[in-house]
C-alpha positions in Angstrom: 31.3 -15.7 -1.7 31.9 -12.0 -1.2 33.8 -10.9 1.9 32.1 -8.6 4.5 34.3 -5.7 3.4 33.1 -5.9 -0.2 30.3 -3.5 -1.1 28.2 -5.0 -3.9 26.6 -2.5 -6.2 22.8 -2.6 -6.1 22.7 -2.7 -9.9 24.8 -6.0 -9.7 22.2 -7.6 -7.5 19.4 -6.6 -9.8 21.3 -8.1 -12.8 21.9 -11.3 -10.8 18.1 -11.6 -10.7 18.0 -11.2 -14.5 20.7 -13.9 -14.9 18.8 -16.2 -12.6 15.6 -16.0 -14.7 17.4 -16.5 -17.9 19.3 -19.5 -16.5 15.9 -20.9 -15.5 14.7 -20.6 -19.1 17.9 -22.4 -20.3 17.2 -25.2 -17.8 13.7 -25.6 -19.1 15.0 -26.0 -22.6 17.5 -28.6 -21.5 20.7 -26.5 -22.0 23.5 -27.8 -19.9 26.4 -25.3 -20.7 26.3 -21.7 -21.6 29.2 -19.4 -22.5 29.6 -15.9 -20.9 29.0 -14.4 -24.3 25.7 -16.3 -24.8 24.6 -15.5 -21.2 25.4 -11.9 -21.7 23.6 -11.7 -25.0 20.6 -13.5 -23.6 20.3 -11.0 -20.7 21.2 -7.9 -22.7 24.4 -7.0 -20.8 28.0 -6.6 -21.8 30.0 -9.9 -21.4 32.7 -8.0 -19.4 30.0 -6.7 -17.0 28.6 -10.2 -16.6 32.0 -11.5 -15.6 32.5 -8.6 -13.2 29.1 -9.1 -11.6 29.9 -12.8 -10.9 33.5 -12.1 -9.7 32.1 -10.3 -6.6 31.0 -13.7 -5.4 33.8 -16.0 -6.4 35.0 -17.9 -9.5 32.5 -19.5 -11.8 32.7 -21.5 -14.9 35.6 -23.0 -16.9 37.7 -20.8 -19.2 37.1 -21.8 -22.8 34.1 -24.0 -21.8 31.6 -21.7 -20.1 29.2 -22.2 -17.2 27.3 -25.3 -16.1 23.7 -24.0 -16.2 22.4 -26.0 -13.3 25.3 -25.3 -11.0 25.4 -21.5 -11.8 21.7 -21.3 -11.3 21.9 -22.9 -7.8 24.9 -20.6 -6.9 23.0 -17.5 -7.9 19.9 -18.8 -6.1 22.0 -19.1 -2.9 23.4 -15.6 -3.3 20.0 -14.1 -3.7 18.5 -16.1 -0.9 16.0 -17.9 -3.1 16.6 -21.3 -1.6 13.7 -20.6 0.9 10.2 -19.2 0.7 9.6 -15.7 1.8 6.4 -14.6 3.6 5.1 -11.2 2.5 2.4 -8.9 3.9 0.6 -6.6 1.5 -0.2 -3.1 2.9 -2.9 -1.5 0.7 -5.8 -3.4 -0.8 -6.6 -1.0 -3.6 -6.2 -1.6 -7.4 -2.4 -2.1 -7.3 -2.6 -4.3 -4.3 -5.2 -6.6 -5.9 -3.2 -6.9 -9.0 -0.1 -7.9 -7.0 -2.0 -10.5 -5.1 -3.3 -12.1 -8.3 0.1 -12.2 -9.9 1.2 -15.9 -9.8 4.8 -15.1 -10.7 5.6 -14.1 -7.1 4.6 -17.5 -5.7 6.5 -19.3 -8.5 9.7 -17.5 -7.3 9.1 -18.3 -3.6 7.5 -15.0 -2.6 4.2 -15.7 -0.8 1.6 -13.2 0.2 0.2 -14.5 3.5 -1.5 -11.4 5.0 -3.1 -8.2 3.6 -3.9 -5.0 5.5 -5.6 -1.7 4.8 -6.7 1.3 6.9 -9.9 2.0 5.0 -12.8 0.5 6.9 -14.8 -0.3 3.8 -12.1 -2.7 2.7 -11.4 -4.3 6.1 -13.1 -7.7 6.4 -13.5 -8.3 2.7 -12.1 -11.4 1.1 -9.8 -9.8 -1.5 -8.8 -13.2 -3.0 -10.1 -16.6 -2.0 -9.0 -17.5 1.5 -7.5 -14.1 2.3 -9.4 -11.3 4.1 -8.2 -7.7 4.5 -7.3 -6.9 8.1 -6.9 -3.4 9.6 -3.4 -2.2 9.6 -3.6 -1.6 13.4 -3.5 -5.4 13.7 -0.2 -5.7 11.8 2.1 -6.0 14.7 0.0 -8.7 16.5 -0.5 -10.6 13.2 3.3 -10.5 12.5 4.0 -12.2 15.8 1.5 -15.0 14.9 2.7 -15.5 11.3 6.3 -14.6 10.6 6.6 -11.9 8.0 9.9 -11.4 6.1 8.8 -8.7 3.7 6.2 -6.0 3.4 4.9 -4.6 0.1 3.5 -1.1 0.3 0.8 -0.3 -2.3 -0.6 2.8 -0.6 -0.9 6.5 -1.6 2.2 8.7 -1.2 0.6 10.6 1.7 0.3 7.3 3.7 3.5 5.6 2.7 5.8 6.8 5.5 3.1 6.1 8.2 2.6 2.6 6.9 6.4 2.1 6.7 6.7 3.1 10.3 4.0 0.5 11.2 5.8 -2.2 9.3 9.1 -1.4 11.1 7.4 -1.3 14.5 6.0 -4.8 13.7 9.6 -6.1 13.3 9.6 -6.5 9.5 12.9 -5.5 8.1 12.3 -5.7 4.3 10.1 -3.2 2.4 9.2 -3.0 -1.2 7.6 0.4 -1.8 5.3 1.1 -4.8 4.3 4.6 -3.5 5.9 7.5 -5.5 7.7 8.9 -2.5 11.1 8.2 -0.9 10.9 6.7 2.6 13.0 7.2 5.6 13.9 4.0 7.4 16.6 2.8 9.9 19.8 1.4 8.5 18.9 -2.2 9.5 15.8 -2.1 7.2 16.3 -3.2 3.6 14.3 -0.9 1.3 13.6 -0.8 -2.5 11.4 1.6 -4.4 9.4 0.7 -7.5 8.7 4.1 -9.1 6.8 3.6 -12.4 7.4 7.3 -13.4 11.1 6.8 -13.1 10.9 3.8 -15.4 8.7 5.8 -17.8 11.3 8.6 -17.7 14.0 6.1 -19.0 11.6 5.3 -21.9 11.0 8.9 -22.8 14.7 9.5 -22.6 15.3 6.7 -25.0 12.7 8.0 -27.4 13.9 11.6 -27.2 17.5 10.5 -27.8 16.4 8.5 -30.8 14.4 11.5 -32.2 17.3 13.9 -31.7 19.7 11.4 -33.3 17.5 10.9 -36.3 17.1 14.6 -36.7 20.9 15.0 -36.5 21.4 12.4 -39.3 18.7 14.0 -41.4 20.6 17.3 -41.3 23.9 15.6 -42.0 22.4 13.9 -45.1 21.3 17.3 -46.4 24.8 18.7 -45.8 26.3 15.8 -47.7 24.3 16.8 -50.8 25.6 20.4 -50.6 29.4 19.6 -50.5 31.6 17.0 -52.0 33.3 14.5 -49.6 36.9 13.6 -50.5 36.8 10.6 -48.2 34.2 8.4 -46.6 33.1 9.6 -43.2 31.5 7.2 -40.7 29.0 8.3 -38.1 28.8 5.4 -35.5 25.7 5.1 -33.5 26.1 5.8 -29.8 25.2 2.6 -28.0 23.4 2.9 -24.7 23.0 -0.1 -22.3 19.5 0.4 -20.9 19.9 -2.7 -18.7 21.9 -0.4 -16.3 19.0 2.1 -15.9 17.7 0.3 -12.8 15.5 1.6 -10.0 17.3 1.6 -6.7 16.9 3.3 -3.4 
């Protein structure tokens, strides 16, 4: 395991989650051993990057053989804290909040929504999904003392996000996943991650724009080739971009 003095890059932690899910799929197919090259290819990362990510936490696998899928899966699960279930409170019962509550993948991975809150009076008291009623956010602190909450998910407008984050922190909840398109200010002891859809869309438009520019460049080069005679073969290698590293962090 990594020592206390070692600072683990956020991108490494996010890639560990990707490795974890891919290893799960290998387990379901009955695969017992996987090489670093196969694991890297299956998760769309560079093999050297994969080995570096794992090296932060110790030595894994056998040289020339690969990784025991079951063992590596359990080790990554321990690193990510996935050996237990995590109770989550949803703050914001609008469209995004409803979609998150109905997404079964969270529960499959050990993340369980146990409470839901909102400040809009027309939503408070409604049963948003079977067995779960919306409570007013003013009851968050009291409710968190009754039912332990590990993480809070903010699905509120940007104008309300900081206020709701303050309420979450005041309730003693130290992990926040923020879907609002605004950067929050939190104490150092609070773990915070932002999910900004516009940032993710920006990476897509960047990829498309780069592709269009590259295609335009090659089109021009092909025209130039027809105008002059080449004495030797000239290669124009594609620039490879690893989009798995374009990750949203705080």
